[in-house]
N, C-alpha and C positions, 0 to 999 in steps of 0.2 A: 401438604407438600405440593409445590408447582409442578407441572408437566414436564419443564425442562429438567428438573432435579429429579424427577422419577426417571427419565430417559438415561440420564448419567449412570444412576444409580444401577441400572440392568444392564449397561454397557461397561461400566468401570471394571467388573469382575474379569474380564477378557482382556485386559491391559495388563501388561506387567508393571511392577512397582516402580521400576527404572522410567518407564514411559511415563505414568503418571506424577513421577517426581520432575520430570523433564518438562512436562505441561507446565506445572506450577513455577518451575524456573523461568521459563520464557515469559508467561503471563506476567511474572513480577517486574518484567523490563519492557513490556511491551507500552507503545505510544501511539496516540491518535494526534499528538500534537503536531506532528510533521507527516505530511503526507505526499506522494507523488502522483502527478498527471501525464498520462502519456497520451498524446495527440496524434492519432492516426499512425502510429507505428506500423510499418508493413512487412519489417523482417523480425519474424518470430523469435530468434536466437536473440536478438538485442532486447525485446520485451520480457523474455524469460531470464535474461540476466541482470535487468533491471529488478526483477521480482526476487531473484537470488540476493540481491544487494538489500532492497527494502527490508526481508525478513531478516538478513544478516544484523543490520543495523536496528532492529526492534521494532519496526513500523509494521502497523496492522492493516491499515488501509491502503488500497491502490485503486486510482480511478483512470479508466480505458476509455478513449472517445474513439469510436468506430465511425469514422465518416466515409471514408473510401475503403478502409482495409479492416478486417476482423482480425482479432487477436486469436493465434492459435498456439497452442503451449508448447514447447520444445522441453519436456522434462529432462531431458539429459542435460541440457544447461541450467535450467532452474533449480535442478535437484529437487523437484517436487515442491518448491518454495511456495508454489501457488496453493497448495492444498492448505497451506497455513495462513495465507492473508485473506483478507476480505475483499473482493474484487468488486467494482461499483463500474458498470458498464452503461455508456451512453450512445445511444445510435438512433435518435429520432430524426427530425427534419433538420435541427440546429443542435446538435449534440455537444460542442464546444460551448455554445451558450448555456445550455442546460446544466453543463457541468459547473461552470462558474457561477451560476446563479443558486446551485446547491451548495457548493463551497462556501459562499460568502454568507447565504442563509445559515451556516452553521458556525460562523465567527472566523472563518480562514482568511488571512491575506493572501491573495492567489498572485503568486510570483513567477513570470517567465524568465526561462533563461534566454539571453540575449546580450550582445555585446552593445547595449544600448547607453547614449551618452547620459553619465550619471547615475549609472547603475550600481548597484551593490554587489560587494564580492560575498563567498559563504561568511567570511569573519565578520562582515559588517551589517549584513541582514539584519534588521531587527527582529527579534524572537519575544516580542511584547504580547502578542497574539499567536495561535495556531498558525501554520504556514504550509502552502500548498504550492510545491515547485511543479511546474510545467515543463515539460520535456518535449520537444517538437519532433517532426518525423525527419527521417533519415536525410533526405535529399535537401529540403527548403526549410527546415527548422521550424518554429512555431507559427501557425499560421497569421494572417493579417487580422483576420476576425477575432482570434485568442487575444492577441496582442492588444488590440483596442479596449480589451474588457479586464485587462488583469490590472493589479494595484501596483506592482512595482517589478524591476529587474534585476537579474543577478548574472554575474558572469564570472568566469574562471579565468583568471591570469594565465596568458601564453607567452612563452619565452622561446619557441623555435620558428621553424617556417612554415608549421601546419596553422591554419586559422582556428580550428575547433577539434575537439576532442570526439572520439565515438560516443553516442549517446550512453551507451552504459557505464562507459568510464567515466564520462561528464557526470552521470546521475550517483555514481559511488563517491567520486570525489565532494560534491555538494554534501551528501547525506553524511559522510564521515564527519565534516567540520561541524555541521548543525547539530548532530547527535551529541558530540563530545560538548559543544556550547551549552545545548539544552541539558545536559547532566550536570555540568558546571554551576549552571544559574539555579537549578534545583526548583523550577516554576510548574514543572510537570507533575501533576498527582498519579498519571498511570490511567488504567481502565479502572472502571467502576466495579465492583463487585458483581452487579448483573450482567456486565459486558464480558466478565472472565466467565462467569457461570455459562453464558451462550457459546463461548469459544470452548471451553471444556466438551459440552456437547458435540460441537461441530467437529472438533478434532478427535474425539472417541470414535464419532459416526464414521469418519474418514479413515482409523485406524483398524477398527475390527472388521474381520472377514463376516459376510453376511449379517451386517448390522440391522436391515431392514427386518431380515427374519428373526432375529432375535427380538427386536422391538415387538413384532407382530405376536410372537410366543407369549407377551405378557400383555396383550391386548393395547398396545400402544403402537404410536407411528411419530415420526419427525414432525415438532409443532411449527415447523417454518422450513421454507425452501432453503438449500445450500447451492 
């Protein structure tokens, strides 16, 4: 028996049947085919609202580039969504390039939100490969450095005087359309059993009070950092 499975077996008795059933329901709809990149978002409420949308549309991974600003969660807005997501943070010398390189190596098409000439809309953006949507900072949008490295651009049609939506609203609009299209296409097989097993442990660990003490009682500890 694997260490992960053993930890799950020791924590699951402390969960209600309803919570365990909910884990399985959510896991069956989780996807890594679509992900979101937040580049230097400095308003915690916006970042947390994006996380709530990402979780609501079944995304599992969210990438946070911390160049000038570090993400600080706002639980009242995210409703604890960050507890269920897998957050990947980049804060080195060139975090935007690090993030893009990582995503492209994993097979993602990296797409920036921008009213760029010839850009796609959420309805026309190709979904023939996994896609990462880059959302820029509230004041200046996606950085020039990031714009020079992305594969494509996507924009939301505007019909009023405003030139753009709030970053959290824009993210929700894009994710809503992309997720619906992805489901209709049937190209995403969802998470692997190994990925789901890992998340069962993470979610159980975050849900059970004194999880560390329980695992220690059985001579165990979390096999990875969360």
